[in-house]
matplotlib code that plots the C-alpha trace (Angstrom):
import matplotlib.pyplot as plt

x = [0.0, 2.9, 4.4, 1.0, 0.6, 4.4, 3.6, 0.7, 2.2, 4.9, 2.5, 0.8, 4.2, 4.9, 1.1, 1.6, 4.5, 1.7, 0.9, 4.6, 6.3, 6.8, 6.3, 3.0, 1.7, 1.8, -0.6, -2.6, -2.7, -3.0, -5.9, -7.6, -7.3, -8.4, -11.4, -12.9, -15.4, -11.8, -10.1, -6.7, -8.6, -10.9, -7.9, -6.0, -8.9, -9.0, -5.4, -5.7, -8.5, -7.0, -3.7, -5.9, -8.2, -6.9, -2.9, -2.7, -0.4, -2.3, -5.8, -4.6, -3.6, -6.8, -9.0, -7.2, -7.6, -10.9, -10.2, -7.8, -5.5, -6.9, -4.9, -5.9, -5.3, -8.1, -8.1, -10.7, -11.4, -11.9, -13.7, -13.9, -15.9, -14.5, -17.0, -14.6, -10.7, -9.5, -13.2, -11.7, -9.0, -10.7, -11.7, -8.1, -6.6, -9.2, -8.5, -4.8, -4.9, -6.9, -4.0, -5.8, -4.7, -6.0, -6.9, -7.8, -9.8, -9.6, -11.9, -11.0, -12.7, -9.6, -7.2, -4.4, -4.5, -5.1, -2.4, 0.1, -1.2, -0.3, 3.0, 3.9, 3.2, 4.7, 7.9, 7.4, 6.8, 7.8, 6.0, 2.7, -0.2, -1.6, -2.7, -4.3, -7.9, -8.9, -12.7, -11.3, -10.7, -12.0, -11.9, -12.8, -14.7, -15.7, -16.2, -17.7, -19.3, -21.8, -25.1, -28.3, -27.2, -24.1, -24.6, -27.2, -23.8, -21.9, -24.5, -24.4, -20.7, -20.0, -22.8, -21.6, -18.9, -19.3, -20.0, -20.4, -22.2, -22.8, -25.2, -26.2, -27.1, -27.7, -26.5, -28.6, -28.3, -30.9, -30.6, -33.0, -32.8, -30.3, -27.1, -24.5, -22.1, -19.1, -21.7, -22.9, -19.8, -19.1, -22.5, -21.5, -18.3, -20.3, -22.6, -20.2, -16.9, -16.4, -18.8, -22.1, -20.7, -20.1, -22.6, -21.3, -22.5, -24.8, -28.1, -30.8, -31.7, -34.1, -34.9, -38.3, -41.0, -40.4, -36.6, -34.1, -30.5, -28.4, -25.4, -22.4, -22.7, -20.0, -19.3, -18.6, -15.0, -15.7, -16.2, -18.7, -20.5, -20.8, -22.3, -25.1, -25.8, -26.3, -28.5, -30.7, -30.6, -32.1, -34.7, -36.1, -36.0, -38.1, -40.6, -41.1, -40.2, -39.3, -35.7, -32.7, -29.4, -26.3, -23.7, -22.1, -25.4, -29.5, -32.0, -35.8, -37.9, -39.3, -40.0, -37.5, -33.7, -33.0, -32.0, -29.7, -25.9, -26.6, -29.8, -30.1, -33.8, -35.4, -37.5, -39.7, -40.6, -42.8, -41.6, -38.0, -39.7, -40.8, -37.1, -36.0, -38.7, -38.0, -34.2, -35.0, -37.6, -35.2, -31.8, -31.1, -31.2, -29.0, -25.0, -24.6, -26.5, -24.6, -26.4, -25.6, -28.6, -27.9, -29.3, -28.5, -25.4, -25.4, -21.6, -21.2, -21.5, -18.6, -17.6, -19.3, -16.4, -13.9, -15.3, -12.9, -11.8, -15.5, -17.5, -18.2, -19.9, -24.0, -23.3, -22.0, -18.3, -15.8, -13.8, -16.2, -17.2, -13.6, -13.2, -16.2]
y = [0.0, 2.4, 2.0, 3.0, 6.2, 7.1, 6.6, 8.8, 11.6, 12.0, 12.3, 15.2, 17.0, 16.7, 17.9, 21.0, 22.4, 21.8, 24.2, 26.3, 24.9, 24.4, 20.4, 20.7, 24.1, 22.2, 19.3, 21.7, 23.1, 19.6, 18.8, 21.9, 21.2, 17.7, 18.6, 22.3, 22.0, 22.3, 25.7, 26.4, 27.6, 24.3, 22.2, 23.7, 23.6, 19.8, 19.3, 21.6, 19.9, 16.1, 17.4, 19.0, 16.4, 13.0, 12.9, 14.5, 12.4, 12.2, 12.5, 9.6, 7.6, 8.7, 7.5, 4.1, 2.9, 2.3, -0.2, -3.4, -4.0, -7.2, -10.2, -11.5, -8.7, -8.6, -7.5, -4.7, -2.6, 1.1, 2.8, 6.7, 9.8, 12.8, 15.2, 17.2, 17.0, 14.1, 12.6, 9.5, 9.7, 8.8, 5.4, 4.9, 5.9, 3.6, 0.6, 0.7, 1.4, -1.7, -3.5, -4.4, -4.4, -1.2, -1.8, 1.5, 3.1, 6.8, 8.5, 10.0, 13.6, 13.5, 11.1, 13.7, 14.2, 11.2, 9.9, 12.3, 10.9, 7.6, 8.0, 10.1, 7.3, 4.6, 7.1, 7.2, 3.5, 1.6, -1.6, 0.0, -2.1, 0.0, -1.5, -0.7, -1.8, -4.3, -4.9, -8.6, -9.5, -11.0, -8.9, -9.9, -6.3, -3.4, 0.3, 2.3, 5.6, 6.8, 8.1, 5.6, 4.1, 3.4, 1.7, -0.2, -1.4, -1.8, -4.5, -6.4, -6.4, -7.0, -9.5, -12.2, -9.4, -7.4, -4.2, -0.7, 1.5, 5.0, 7.5, 10.8, 12.7, 16.4, 18.8, 20.9, 23.8, 25.4, 28.7, 30.9, 34.0, 35.8, 34.4, 37.3, 38.2, 36.0, 33.0, 33.6, 34.1, 30.4, 29.3, 30.9, 28.6, 25.4, 26.7, 27.7, 25.4, 23.1, 25.0, 23.1, 19.6, 17.8, 15.7, 17.8, 21.0, 22.7, 23.4, 23.6, 26.4, 25.8, 29.2, 31.1, 31.9, 35.1, 35.1, 35.3, 35.3, 38.5, 37.1, 39.2, 39.6, 37.4, 35.6, 32.5, 31.6, 29.0, 29.9, 27.3, 27.6, 31.6, 30.8, 28.6, 31.4, 33.9, 31.7, 30.6, 34.7, 35.4, 32.6, 33.4, 37.0, 36.5, 34.1, 36.8, 34.5, 35.6, 34.9, 36.4, 36.5, 36.2, 36.4, 33.1, 31.3, 31.8, 31.3, 30.3, 29.7, 25.9, 22.2, 20.5, 20.5, 22.3, 20.4, 23.4, 24.0, 27.8, 27.6, 27.1, 26.4, 28.1, 26.0, 27.5, 26.5, 27.7, 25.4, 24.2, 20.8, 20.4, 20.7, 17.7, 15.4, 16.3, 15.6, 12.3, 11.1, 12.2, 10.6, 8.6, 11.3, 13.8, 13.4, 16.5, 19.3, 22.4, 24.4, 26.6, 25.6, 22.5, 20.3, 16.7, 15.3, 18.5, 20.3, 24.0, 26.4, 26.5, 23.1, 20.9, 21.0, 19.4, 16.3, 14.6, 11.1, 9.6, 11.3, 8.6, 9.3, 7.8, 7.5, 4.0, 3.4, 2.4, 0.8, -1.5, -2.9, -3.4, -5.3, -7.1]
z = [0.2, 0.9, -2.6, -4.5, -2.5, -2.7, -6.6, -6.7, -4.1, -6.8, -9.7, -7.6, -7.2, -10.6, -11.3, -9.4, -11.6, -14.7, -16.9, -16.0, -18.4, -22.1, -22.0, -20.1, -21.9, -25.1, -23.7, -22.7, -26.4, -27.7, -25.3, -26.8, -30.3, -29.9, -27.7, -28.6, -25.2, -23.3, -22.0, -20.2, -17.3, -17.5, -17.3, -14.8, -12.8, -13.0, -12.3, -9.6, -7.8, -8.3, -6.6, -4.0, -2.8, -4.4, -4.5, -1.1, 1.1, 4.3, 2.7, 0.5, 3.7, 5.5, 2.7, 2.2, 5.8, 5.0, 2.7, 2.2, -1.1, -2.9, -2.0, -5.8, -8.5, -11.1, -14.6, -14.5, -17.7, -17.2, -20.2, -19.4, -20.4, -21.7, -21.4, -18.8, -18.3, -16.4, -15.5, -15.6, -13.0, -10.3, -11.5, -12.6, -8.7, -7.4, -9.3, -8.9, -5.1, -4.4, -6.0, -9.6, -13.2, -15.0, -18.3, -19.7, -22.6, -22.3, -24.4, -27.8, -26.3, -23.5, -24.7, -24.8, -21.2, -19.9, -21.7, -19.9, -16.3, -17.7, -19.1, -16.0, -13.9, -15.8, -15.5, -11.7, -11.5, -14.7, -13.3, -12.6, -13.1, -16.3, -19.7, -22.7, -23.0, -25.9, -26.7, -27.3, -24.1, -21.0, -17.7, -14.4, -13.7, -15.6, -15.0, -17.5, -17.9, -20.9, -21.7, -22.3, -25.2, -24.2, -21.0, -23.3, -25.3, -22.1, -20.6, -23.9, -24.3, -20.8, -19.9, -17.5, -15.9, -13.1, -13.9, -12.4, -14.9, -14.6, -16.8, -17.3, -13.7, -12.8, -9.9, -8.2, -5.8, -3.0, -2.2, 0.4, -1.4, 1.6, -0.3, -0.5, -3.1, -2.0, -2.0, -5.3, -6.9, -5.7, -6.9, -10.0, -10.4, -9.9, -12.8, -15.0, -14.5, -17.8, -19.6, -17.7, -19.2, -15.9, -14.2, -11.3, -12.7, -11.2, -13.9, -11.5, -8.6, -6.2, -5.1, -2.8, -5.0, -6.6, -6.1, -9.0, -7.9, -9.1, -10.4, -11.6, -15.4, -16.7, -20.0, -21.2, -21.6, -24.2, -27.8, -28.7, -25.4, -26.1, -29.8, -27.9, -25.5, -28.0, -30.1, -27.1, -25.7, -29.4, -29.8, -26.6, -27.1, -30.6, -28.7, -26.0, -23.6, -19.8, -19.1, -16.9, -18.7, -16.2, -19.6, -19.2, -18.7, -19.3, -16.5, -16.8, -14.5, -15.2, -13.3, -15.5, -16.2, -19.1, -22.6, -23.3, -21.7, -22.0, -19.6, -15.9, -14.7, -11.6, -9.8, -7.2, -3.8, -0.6, 1.7, 2.0, 3.1, -0.6, -1.9, 0.4, -0.8, -4.3, -3.8, -1.8, -4.8, -7.3, -5.7, -8.6, -11.1, -9.0, -8.9, -6.3, -4.1, -2.9, -0.5, 2.8, 4.6, 5.9, 3.6, 4.2, 1.9, 0.3, 0.2, 0.7, -2.5, -4.6, -4.1, -6.7, -9.1, -6.0, -5.5, -2.4, -2.1, -0.5, -2.9, -5.4, -8.5, -8.4, -4.6, -5.6, -3.5, -6.1, -3.7, -2.2, -5.8, -6.8, -3.2, -2.8]

ax = plt.figure().add_subplot(projection="3d")
ax.plot(x, y, z, "-o")
ax.set_aspect("equal")
plt.show()
């Protein structure tokens, strides 16, 4: 166990220099060229969150005290998503710290960054158990992330294999209308980080009836998202629809999650107990809740995009899955 902690701690030390030299800056440029939804800010945000939350020695050691390494290493296939930079890193970390082999298939949208991480880990430990995934190989377990169609394929392809499949989820914020400027700024980051593409990107705000939060008017950093916002703004204006323009996103009243990245839903409530009941009834569709109101399981405003080691996707303990 100490050896793998040393390996990932060393990775964290190296990543603290990421984006500060010509070599890593070229990696950033290549990653953006491969995926137009990535920005330098988002890539550095993702790397920073991984370093602070997942590669700190003390945090790693405290987390791993809850688990034991497998005495029988298994072949684990990891099929990664690519919607945000290095979104598949945590699965890689879980597989290796449990003592298994990680057979990895990075998303084509995030292969530049993930290959950089893999190459760095191999440089630190040439014997690290990372291998390329093969669709023709047989695996003991599989972890895969994708939409409904992708999960249907995974269920068929990995029939008879123990699987952990993740689909699409959403994140919400619960407000009481008394949030100050600093809190709204933090929430703004929860909404706009990664162009709203992450499952932890807040896309619905529960607000007291009649309340519309006043965000500092910003501009989306990503050009693709800016075009989406411009198109949505023009469409809603022509239709005479009610909306509030926050610059980097548009707010509209509604009951459902918006279908556009440009839009955040304002869902009104009169009693906070209504919100708690809704959250409980829709738990299988919710990835993350942020609020400063003492909502059970909620994280503080501004923390949506900084998951800790115990913040497992879809609420499923990945380590238990790998060890049971």
